[in-house]
N, CA, C and O atoms as CSV, one atom per row, in Angstrom:
chain,resi,resn,atom,element,x,y,z
A,1,MET,N,N,43.946,-277.106,174.628
A,1,MET,CA,C,42.745,-277.763,174.890
A,1,MET,C,C,42.333,-278.750,173.880
A,1,MET,O,O,42.007,-278.415,172.741
A,2,ASN,N,N,42.347,-279.989,174.304
A,2,ASN,CA,C,41.997,-281.050,173.361
A,2,ASN,C,C,40.520,-281.437,173.494
A,2,ASN,O,O,39.958,-281.636,174.571
A,3,MET,N,N,39.971,-281.517,172.328
A,3,MET,CA,C,38.478,-281.784,172.324
A,3,MET,C,C,38.286,-283.051,171.495
A,3,MET,O,O,39.025,-283.319,170.547
A,4,GLU,N,N,37.277,-283.814,171.880
A,4,GLU,CA,C,36.950,-285.033,171.178
A,4,GLU,C,C,36.206,-284.620,169.887
A,4,GLU,O,O,35.666,-283.516,169.820
A,5,PRO,N,N,36.173,-285.548,168.807
A,5,PRO,CA,C,35.471,-285.260,167.626
A,5,PRO,C,C,33.896,-284.939,167.876
A,5,PRO,O,O,33.324,-284.091,167.191
A,6,TRP,N,N,33.295,-285.596,168.802
A,6,TRP,CA,C,31.893,-285.358,169.018
A,6,TRP,C,C,31.650,-283.985,169.580
A,6,TRP,O,O,30.628,-283.342,169.342
A,7,GLU,N,N,32.630,-283.572,170.330
A,7,GLU,CA,C,32.598,-282.169,170.990
A,7,GLU,C,C,32.653,-281.069,169.868
A,7,GLU,O,O,31.988,-280.037,169.954
A,8,TYR,N,N,33.463,-281.341,168.840
A,8,TYR,CA,C,33.545,-280.418,167.814
A,8,TYR,C,C,32.227,-280.395,167.012
A,8,TYR,O,O,31.749,-279.329,166.623
A,9,LEU,N,N,31.683,-281.517,166.786
A,9,LEU,CA,C,30.408,-281.633,166.067
A,9,LEU,C,C,29.252,-280.949,166.852
A,9,LEU,O,O,28.404,-280.265,166.279
A,10,LEU,N,N,29.261,-281.164,168.165
A,10,LEU,CA,C,28.255,-280.507,169.030
A,10,LEU,C,C,28.447,-278.975,168.987
A,10,LEU,O,O,27.446,-278.262,168.927
A,11,LEU,N,N,29.624,-278.460,169.014
A,11,LEU,CA,C,29.985,-277.167,168.929
A,11,LEU,C,C,29.433,-276.461,167.691
A,11,LEU,O,O,28.835,-275.387,167.759
A,12,ILE,N,N,29.680,-277.163,166.489
A,12,ILE,CA,C,29.272,-276.629,165.261
A,12,ILE,C,C,27.718,-276.619,165.177
A,12,ILE,O,O,27.135,-275.660,164.674
A,13,VAL,N,N,27.046,-277.709,165.681
A,13,VAL,CA,C,25.549,-277.692,165.682
A,13,VAL,C,C,24.990,-276.611,166.510
A,13,VAL,O,O,24.055,-275.913,166.119
A,14,LEU,N,N,25.577,-276.468,167.687
A,14,LEU,CA,C,25.024,-275.408,168.509
A,14,LEU,C,C,25.308,-274.017,167.982
A,14,LEU,O,O,24.441,-273.156,168.134
A,15,MET,N,N,26.464,-273.719,167.367
A,15,MET,CA,C,26.696,-272.448,166.719
A,15,MET,C,C,25.736,-272.268,165.626
A,15,MET,O,O,25.226,-271.156,165.482
A,16,ALA,N,N,25.420,-273.263,164.813
A,16,ALA,CA,C,24.492,-273.135,163.679
A,16,ALA,C,C,23.106,-272.855,164.242
A,16,ALA,O,O,22.438,-271.960,163.725
A,17,ALA,N,N,22.620,-273.567,165.279
A,17,ALA,CA,C,21.380,-273.366,165.886
A,17,ALA,C,C,21.272,-271.900,166.391
A,17,ALA,O,O,20.242,-271.257,166.188
A,18,THR,N,N,22.260,-271.413,167.001
A,18,THR,CA,C,22.260,-270.057,167.524
A,18,THR,C,C,22.115,-269.072,166.489
A,18,THR,O,O,21.336,-268.126,166.609
A,19,THR,N,N,22.884,-269.271,165.408
A,19,THR,CA,C,22.873,-268.425,164.182
A,19,THR,C,C,21.418,-268.375,163.577
A,19,THR,O,O,20.829,-267.324,163.323
A,20,VAL,N,N,20.955,-269.528,163.394
A,20,VAL,CA,C,19.576,-269.623,162.790
A,20,VAL,C,C,18.550,-268.863,163.755
A,20,VAL,O,O,17.774,-268.021,163.303
A,21,PHE,N,N,18.587,-269.180,165.001
A,21,PHE,CA,C,17.644,-268.591,165.918
A,21,PHE,C,C,17.761,-267.103,165.986
A,21,PHE,O,O,16.728,-266.434,165.986
A,22,THR,N,N,18.983,-266.504,166.046
A,22,THR,CA,C,19.175,-265.109,166.246
A,22,THR,C,C,18.770,-264.384,164.926
A,22,THR,O,O,18.249,-263.269,164.977
A,23,ARG,N,N,19.000,-264.990,163.792
A,23,ARG,CA,C,18.688,-264.355,162.500
A,23,ARG,C,C,17.268,-264.465,162.089
A,23,ARG,O,O,16.808,-263.627,161.314
A,24,SER,N,N,16.512,-265.467,162.563
A,24,SER,CA,C,15.172,-265.658,162.219
A,24,SER,C,C,14.173,-265.259,163.316
A,24,SER,O,O,12.972,-265.480,163.156
A,25,PHE,N,N,14.662,-264.661,164.456
A,25,PHE,CA,C,13.910,-264.466,165.525
A,25,PHE,C,C,12.679,-263.564,165.257
A,25,PHE,O,O,11.590,-263.874,165.742
A,26,PHE,N,N,12.826,-262.477,164.511
A,26,PHE,CA,C,11.817,-261.610,164.157
A,26,PHE,C,C,10.791,-262.187,163.183
A,26,PHE,O,O,9.610,-261.841,163.156
A,27,PHE,N,N,11.355,-263.104,162.382
A,27,PHE,CA,C,10.378,-263.852,161.506
A,27,PHE,C,C,9.452,-264.846,162.290
A,27,PHE,O,O,8.312,-265.097,161.899
A,28,MET,N,N,9.990,-265.386,163.391
A,28,MET,CA,C,9.320,-266.345,164.206
A,28,MET,C,C,8.262,-265.743,164.968
A,28,MET,O,O,7.227,-266.391,165.126
A,29,VAL,N,N,8.379,-264.543,165.483
A,29,VAL,CA,C,7.482,-263.905,166.343
A,29,VAL,C,C,6.318,-263.232,165.546
A,29,VAL,O,O,5.309,-262.789,166.096
A,30,GLY,N,N,6.544,-263.196,164.227
A,30,GLY,CA,C,5.464,-262.615,163.347
A,30,GLY,C,C,5.802,-261.277,162.937
A,30,GLY,O,O,6.618,-260.582,163.542
A,31,GLY,N,N,5.135,-260.895,161.841
A,31,GLY,CA,C,5.258,-259.569,161.338
A,31,GLY,C,C,4.663,-258.407,162.027
A,31,GLY,O,O,4.943,-257.244,161.734
A,32,SER,N,N,3.778,-258.779,163.012
A,32,SER,CA,C,3.173,-257.672,163.803
A,32,SER,C,C,3.978,-256.937,164.670
A,32,SER,O,O,3.596,-255.843,165.086
A,33,ARG,N,N,5.170,-257.472,165.023
A,33,ARG,CA,C,6.160,-256.780,165.916
A,33,ARG,C,C,7.209,-256.169,165.083
A,33,ARG,O,O,7.687,-256.785,164.130
A,34,ARG,N,N,7.585,-254.984,165.404
A,34,ARG,CA,C,8.680,-254.367,164.737
A,34,ARG,C,C,9.745,-253.947,165.758
A,34,ARG,O,O,9.481,-253.680,166.930
A,35,MET,N,N,10.976,-253.911,165.213
A,35,MET,CA,C,12.020,-253.496,166.037
A,35,MET,C,C,11.959,-251.943,166.292
A,35,MET,O,O,11.634,-251.150,165.407
A,36,PRO,N,N,12.274,-251.599,167.480
A,36,PRO,CA,C,12.212,-250.187,167.754
A,36,PRO,C,C,13.325,-249.441,167.037
A,36,PRO,O,O,14.401,-249.995,166.813
A,37,GLY,N,N,13.073,-248.179,166.674
A,37,GLY,CA,C,13.883,-247.324,165.859
A,37,GLY,C,C,15.334,-247.312,166.406
A,37,GLY,O,O,16.285,-247.340,165.626
A,38,TRP,N,N,15.499,-247.271,167.757
A,38,TRP,CA,C,16.735,-247.151,168.402
A,38,TRP,C,C,17.543,-248.396,168.041
A,38,TRP,O,O,18.719,-248.320,167.686
A,39,LEU,N,N,16.850,-249.580,168.149
A,39,LEU,CA,C,17.472,-250.845,167.939
A,39,LEU,C,C,17.982,-250.958,166.479
A,39,LEU,O,O,19.107,-251.393,166.237
A,40,GLN,N,N,17.164,-250.572,165.563
A,40,GLN,CA,C,17.489,-250.698,164.132
A,40,GLN,C,C,18.663,-249.675,163.880
A,40,GLN,O,O,19.540,-250.010,163.083
A,41,LYS,N,N,18.731,-248.567,164.448
A,41,LYS,CA,C,19.890,-247.721,164.221
A,41,LYS,C,C,21.131,-248.298,164.891
A,41,LYS,O,O,22.226,-248.194,164.338
A,42,SER,N,N,20.984,-248.916,166.094
A,42,SER,CA,C,22.077,-249.447,166.755
A,42,SER,C,C,22.701,-250.571,165.962
A,42,SER,O,O,23.924,-250.700,165.896
A,43,LEU,N,N,21.833,-251.404,165.345
A,43,LEU,CA,C,22.376,-252.548,164.540
A,43,LEU,C,C,23.226,-252.126,163.404
A,43,LEU,O,O,24.030,-252.930,162.931
A,44,GLY,N,N,23.111,-250.931,162.932
A,44,GLY,CA,C,23.963,-250.402,161.872
A,44,GLY,C,C,25.446,-250.325,162.314
A,44,GLY,O,O,26.328,-250.377,161.457
A,45,TYR,N,N,25.732,-250.206,163.580
A,45,TYR,CA,C,27.091,-250.158,164.108
A,45,TYR,C,C,27.775,-251.496,164.381
A,45,TYR,O,O,28.976,-251.563,164.641
A,46,VAL,N,N,26.961,-252.570,164.311
A,46,VAL,CA,C,27.495,-253.950,164.653
A,46,VAL,C,C,28.698,-254.385,163.812
A,46,VAL,O,O,29.712,-254.812,164.365
A,47,PRO,N,N,28.593,-254.277,162.424
A,47,PRO,CA,C,29.792,-254.684,161.669
A,47,PRO,C,C,30.988,-253.889,162.062
A,47,PRO,O,O,32.032,-254.519,162.228
A,48,ALA,N,N,30.992,-252.679,162.226
A,48,ALA,CA,C,32.223,-251.863,162.580
A,48,ALA,C,C,32.756,-252.293,163.987
A,48,ALA,O,O,33.967,-252.318,164.206
A,49,VAL,N,N,31.874,-252.615,164.894
A,49,VAL,CA,C,32.314,-252.962,166.219
A,49,VAL,C,C,32.938,-254.353,166.157
A,49,VAL,O,O,33.980,-254.621,166.755
A,50,ALA,N,N,32.234,-255.263,165.383
A,50,ALA,CA,C,32.791,-256.631,165.348
A,50,ALA,C,C,34.126,-256.587,164.719
A,50,ALA,O,O,35.037,-257.241,165.226
A,51,LEU,N,N,34.340,-255.825,163.585
A,51,LEU,CA,C,35.677,-255.705,162.980
A,51,LEU,C,C,36.692,-255.158,163.938
A,51,LEU,O,O,37.808,-255.666,164.052
A,52,SER,N,N,36.292,-254.118,164.623
A,52,SER,CA,C,37.223,-253.541,165.622
A,52,SER,C,C,37.637,-254.555,166.722
A,52,SER,O,O,38.798,-254.604,167.128
A,53,ALA,N,N,36.716,-255.310,167.163
A,53,ALA,CA,C,37.040,-256.352,168.174
A,53,ALA,C,C,37.871,-257.420,167.726
A,53,ALA,O,O,38.544,-258.066,168.530
A,54,ILE,N,N,37.872,-257.669,166.417
A,54,ILE,CA,C,38.819,-258.629,165.799
A,54,ILE,C,C,40.175,-258.128,165.587
A,54,ILE,O,O,41.178,-258.799,165.825
A,55,LEU,N,N,40.184,-256.870,165.109
A,55,LEU,CA,C,41.474,-256.310,164.626
A,55,LEU,C,C,42.288,-255.664,165.814
A,55,LEU,O,O,43.516,-255.748,165.816
A,56,ALA,N,N,41.631,-255.043,166.785
A,56,ALA,CA,C,42.312,-254.419,167.950
A,56,ALA,C,C,43.417,-255.289,168.589
A,56,ALA,O,O,44.577,-254.884,168.665
A,57,PRO,N,N,43.017,-256.513,169.054
A,57,PRO,CA,C,44.118,-257.324,169.739
A,57,PRO,C,C,45.237,-257.540,168.818
A,57,PRO,O,O,46.388,-257.462,169.247
A,58,ASP,N,N,44.989,-257.816,167.542
A,58,ASP,CA,C,46.039,-258.217,166.594
A,58,ASP,C,C,46.951,-256.977,166.387
A,58,ASP,O,O,48.166,-257.123,166.258
A,59,LEU,N,N,46.371,-255.782,166.357
A,59,LEU,CA,C,47.201,-254.562,166.075
A,59,LEU,C,C,47.918,-254.126,167.328
A,59,LEU,O,O,49.041,-253.635,167.209
A,60,LEU,N,N,47.357,-254.265,168.544
A,60,LEU,CA,C,47.816,-253.726,169.688
A,60,LEU,C,C,48.800,-254.659,170.589
A,60,LEU,O,O,49.650,-254.190,171.346
A,61,LEU,N,N,48.573,-255.972,170.406
A,61,LEU,CA,C,49.308,-256.934,171.219
A,61,LEU,C,C,50.198,-257.839,170.394
A,61,LEU,O,O,49.878,-258.256,169.281
A,62,THR,N,N,51.382,-258.129,171.035
A,62,THR,CA,C,52.281,-259.146,170.439
A,62,THR,C,C,52.563,-260.140,171.490
A,62,THR,O,O,53.123,-259.792,172.530
A,63,GLN,N,N,52.194,-261.397,171.269
A,63,GLN,CA,C,52.408,-262.435,172.230
A,63,GLN,C,C,51.665,-262.181,173.592
A,63,GLN,O,O,52.092,-262.573,174.678
A,64,GLY,N,N,50.531,-261.495,173.406
A,64,GLY,CA,C,49.687,-261.270,174.662
A,64,GLY,C,C,50.154,-260.131,175.431
A,64,GLY,O,O,49.618,-259.946,176.523
A,65,SER,N,N,51.070,-259.331,175.039
A,65,SER,CA,C,51.465,-258.122,175.801
A,65,SER,C,C,51.491,-256.901,174.882
A,65,SER,O,O,51.832,-256.985,173.703
A,66,LEU,N,N,51.092,-255.691,175.510
A,66,LEU,CA,C,51.111,-254.504,174.762
A,66,LEU,C,C,52.403,-254.069,174.248
A,66,LEU,O,O,53.415,-254.174,174.941
A,67,VAL,N,N,52.421,-253.569,173.026
A,67,VAL,CA,C,53.687,-253.217,172.435
A,67,VAL,C,C,53.676,-251.665,172.315
A,67,VAL,O,O,52.651,-251.062,171.998
A,68,GLU,N,N,54.896,-251.021,172.589
A,68,GLU,CA,C,54.906,-249.567,172.407
A,68,GLU,C,C,54.590,-249.236,170.977
A,68,GLU,O,O,55.036,-249.932,170.065
A,69,PRO,N,N,53.781,-248.121,170.748
A,69,PRO,CA,C,53.385,-247.709,169.361
A,69,PRO,C,C,54.552,-247.552,168.391
A,69,PRO,O,O,54.446,-247.916,167.220
A,70,TRP,N,N,55.718,-246.982,168.908
A,70,TRP,CA,C,56.773,-246.690,168.013
A,70,TRP,C,C,57.527,-247.981,167.573
A,70,TRP,O,O,58.355,-247.921,166.665
A,71,LEU,N,N,57.255,-249.104,168.190
A,71,LEU,CA,C,57.792,-250.371,167.858
A,71,LEU,C,C,56.855,-251.308,167.165
A,71,LEU,O,O,57.273,-252.376,166.717
A,72,ASN,N,N,55.572,-250.939,167.059
A,72,ASN,CA,C,54.545,-251.827,166.621
A,72,ASN,C,C,54.316,-251.559,165.087
A,72,ASN,O,O,53.641,-250.604,164.701
A,73,ILE,N,N,54.882,-252.403,164.284
A,73,ILE,CA,C,54.765,-252.162,162.851
A,73,ILE,C,C,53.444,-252.385,162.249
A,73,ILE,O,O,53.059,-251.814,161.229
A,74,LYS,N,N,52.709,-253.314,162.980
A,74,LYS,CA,C,51.303,-253.554,162.490
A,74,LYS,C,C,50.480,-252.288,162.691
A,74,LYS,O,O,49.684,-251.916,161.829
A,75,LEU,N,N,50.668,-251.648,163.797
A,75,LEU,CA,C,49.923,-250.380,164.082
A,75,LEU,C,C,50.331,-249.299,163.206
A,75,LEU,O,O,49.496,-248.521,162.745
A,76,MET,N,N,51.593,-249.207,162.947
A,76,MET,CA,C,52.088,-248.104,161.920
A,76,MET,C,C,51.612,-248.364,160.593
A,76,MET,O,O,51.226,-247.412,159.915
A,77,ALA,N,N,51.589,-249.617,160.099
A,77,ALA,CA,C,51.047,-249.895,158.735
A,77,ALA,C,C,49.541,-249.669,158.654
A,77,ALA,O,O,49.027,-249.164,157.656
A,78,ALA,N,N,48.809,-250.072,159.779
A,78,ALA,CA,C,47.429,-249.812,159.767
A,78,ALA,C,C,47.017,-248.372,159.756
A,78,ALA,O,O,46.040,-247.990,159.112
A,79,THR,N,N,47.778,-247.566,160.481
A,79,THR,CA,C,47.630,-246.142,160.518
A,79,THR,C,C,47.846,-245.554,159.153
A,79,THR,O,O,47.059,-244.740,158.670
A,80,ALA,N,N,48.919,-245.976,158.545
A,80,ALA,CA,C,49.259,-245.413,157.140
A,80,ALA,C,C,48.171,-245.801,156.211
A,80,ALA,O,O,47.757,-244.986,155.387
A,81,ALA,N,N,47.686,-246.991,156.295
A,81,ALA,CA,C,46.603,-247.500,155.408
A,81,ALA,C,C,45.350,-246.758,155.634
A,81,ALA,O,O,44.655,-246.447,154.667
A,82,THR,N,N,45.008,-246.448,156.844
A,82,THR,CA,C,43.776,-245.719,157.213
A,82,THR,C,C,43.955,-244.284,156.618
A,82,THR,O,O,43.028,-243.814,155.959
A,83,VAL,N,N,45.027,-243.612,156.804
A,83,VAL,CA,C,45.276,-242.290,156.195
A,83,VAL,C,C,45.106,-242.404,154.633
A,83,VAL,O,O,44.459,-241.569,154.000
A,84,PHE,N,N,45.677,-243.401,154.095
A,84,PHE,CA,C,45.547,-243.502,152.665
A,84,PHE,C,C,44.167,-243.740,152.152
A,84,PHE,O,O,43.794,-243.237,151.092
A,85,PHE,N,N,43.375,-244.527,152.913
A,85,PHE,CA,C,41.989,-244.773,152.545
A,85,PHE,C,C,41.150,-243.488,152.753
A,85,PHE,O,O,40.283,-243.202,151.928
A,86,LEU,N,N,41.376,-242.728,153.802
A,86,LEU,CA,C,40.619,-241.426,154.046
A,86,LEU,C,C,40.956,-240.495,152.941
A,86,LEU,O,O,40.106,-239.697,152.545
A,87,TYR,N,N,42.135,-240.546,152.420
A,87,TYR,CA,C,42.488,-239.557,151.373
A,87,TYR,C,C,42.012,-239.978,149.995
A,87,TYR,O,O,41.624,-239.134,149.188
A,88,THR,N,N,42.038,-241.311,149.711
A,88,THR,CA,C,41.709,-241.824,148.318
A,88,THR,C,C,40.328,-242.445,148.234
A,88,THR,O,O,39.703,-242.341,147.179
A,89,ARG,N,N,39.796,-243.100,149.301
A,89,ARG,CA,C,38.615,-243.881,149.301
A,89,ARG,C,C,38.655,-244.997,148.317
A,89,ARG,O,O,37.654,-245.312,147.674
A,90,HIS,N,N,39.839,-245.615,148.189
A,90,HIS,CA,C,40.072,-246.694,147.250
A,90,HIS,C,C,40.402,-247.954,148.024
A,90,HIS,O,O,41.491,-248.080,148.584
A,91,LEU,N,N,39.459,-248.890,148.057
A,91,LEU,CA,C,39.745,-250.057,148.958
A,91,LEU,C,C,40.869,-250.977,148.490
A,91,LEU,O,O,41.696,-251.351,149.322
A,92,LEU,N,N,40.952,-251.334,147.325
A,92,LEU,CA,C,41.990,-252.226,146.791
A,92,LEU,C,C,43.392,-251.480,146.947
A,92,LEU,O,O,44.395,-252.073,147.344
A,93,GLY,N,N,43.375,-250.230,146.627
A,93,GLY,CA,C,44.663,-249.412,146.868
A,93,GLY,C,C,45.006,-249.413,148.339
A,93,GLY,O,O,46.187,-249.458,148.684
A,94,THR,N,N,44.070,-249.367,149.179
A,94,THR,CA,C,44.385,-249.376,150.613
A,94,THR,C,C,44.956,-250.680,151.077
A,94,THR,O,O,45.868,-250.688,151.903
A,95,LEU,N,N,44.453,-251.790,150.577
A,95,LEU,CA,C,45.022,-253.091,150.907
A,95,LEU,C,C,46.406,-253.207,150.427
A,95,LEU,O,O,47.262,-253.676,151.178
A,96,VAL,N,N,46.700,-252.817,149.227
A,96,VAL,CA,C,48.015,-252.964,148.612
A,96,VAL,C,C,48.908,-251.997,149.388
A,96,VAL,O,O,49.993,-252.395,149.810
A,97,PHE,N,N,48.506,-250.769,149.591
A,97,PHE,CA,C,49.304,-249.798,150.326
A,97,PHE,C,C,49.683,-250.273,151.733
A,97,PHE,O,O,50.824,-250.170,152.184
A,98,GLY,N,N,48.636,-250.805,152.398
A,98,GLY,CA,C,48.919,-251.214,153.796
A,98,GLY,C,C,49.777,-252.408,153.859
A,98,GLY,O,O,50.584,-252.470,154.787
A,99,MET,N,N,49.716,-253.374,152.991
A,99,MET,CA,C,50.595,-254.501,152.945
A,99,MET,C,C,52.026,-254.073,152.486
A,99,MET,O,O,53.023,-254.621,152.955
A,100,ALA,N,N,52.090,-253.162,151.637
A,100,ALA,CA,C,53.395,-252.630,151.220
A,100,ALA,C,C,54.112,-251.952,152.440
A,100,ALA,O,O,55.298,-252.174,152.687
A,101,CYS,N,N,53.339,-251.127,153.176
A,101,CYS,CA,C,53.907,-250.497,154.292
A,101,CYS,C,C,54.370,-251.510,155.401
A,101,CYS,O,O,55.389,-251.298,156.059
A,102,TYR,N,N,53.613,-252.571,155.574
A,102,TYR,CA,C,53.897,-253.555,156.588
A,102,TYR,C,C,55.142,-254.305,156.145
A,102,TYR,O,O,56.020,-254.564,156.969
A,103,THR,N,N,55.247,-254.661,154.879
A,103,THR,CA,C,56.424,-255.333,154.350
A,103,THR,C,C,57.691,-254.525,154.495
A,103,THR,O,O,58.726,-254.987,154.974
A,104,VAL,N,N,57.541,-253.248,154.037
A,104,VAL,CA,C,58.822,-252.328,154.186
A,104,VAL,C,C,59.157,-252.182,155.623
A,104,VAL,O,O,60.339,-252.271,155.955
A,105,LEU,N,N,58.214,-251.963,156.528
A,105,LEU,CA,C,58.488,-251.760,157.911
A,105,LEU,C,C,59.148,-253.052,158.604
A,105,LEU,O,O,60.046,-252.985,159.443
A,106,ARG,N,N,58.617,-254.136,158.169
A,106,ARG,CA,C,59.147,-255.421,158.714
A,106,ARG,C,C,60.553,-255.670,158.267
A,106,ARG,O,O,61.380,-256.123,159.059
A,107,LEU,N,N,60.843,-255.400,157.071
A,107,LEU,CA,C,62.186,-255.520,156.450
A,107,LEU,C,C,63.142,-254.570,157.022
A,107,LEU,O,O,64.278,-254.928,157.332
A,108,TRP,N,N,62.701,-253.315,157.179
A,108,TRP,CA,C,63.542,-252.200,157.659
A,108,TRP,C,C,63.849,-252.393,159.181
A,108,TRP,O,O,64.980,-252.190,159.622
A,109,MET,N,N,62.902,-252.754,159.894
A,109,MET,CA,C,63.055,-252.954,161.330
A,109,MET,C,C,63.551,-254.344,161.799
A,109,MET,O,O,63.806,-254.601,162.975
A,110,SER,N,N,63.667,-255.240,160.741
A,110,SER,CA,C,64.120,-256.605,161.018
A,110,SER,C,C,63.246,-257.373,162.026
A,110,SER,O,O,63.736,-258.000,162.965
A,111,VAL,N,N,61.963,-257.294,161.786
A,111,VAL,CA,C,61.000,-257.947,162.744
A,111,VAL,C,C,60.593,-259.190,162.018
A,111,VAL,O,O,60.286,-259.130,160.828
A,112,PRO,N,N,60.576,-260.336,162.698
A,112,PRO,CA,C,60.063,-261.589,162.127
A,112,PRO,C,C,58.513,-261.457,161.997
A,112,PRO,O,O,57.790,-260.871,162.803
A,113,ALA,N,N,58.114,-262.090,160.862
A,113,ALA,CA,C,56.633,-262.021,160.572
A,113,ALA,C,C,55.886,-262.846,161.699
A,113,ALA,O,O,54.658,-262.941,161.683
């Protein structure tokens, strides 16, 4: 999909406007209105859901098709890193361990990056 430079600029401006509007909506309507409790509680799940939506296709699909779990080195490394994190609760160690697992599996199974 080829876009003209003005289309990119329009896209950036519209995304910025949308971001400003959605983040400042409750300030614009005034302090007299409060978010319902159920909505405030629900918004706590948004970061985890967004991260899952970004990571799931990368972990489960290769070139647009589903890969068997026993051949999917990204999924294996992510699973190992998750277990490591649940055991240690160390974020930097989890990143290092996950990348080490991915590298070893990639070299061992001779899968191109």
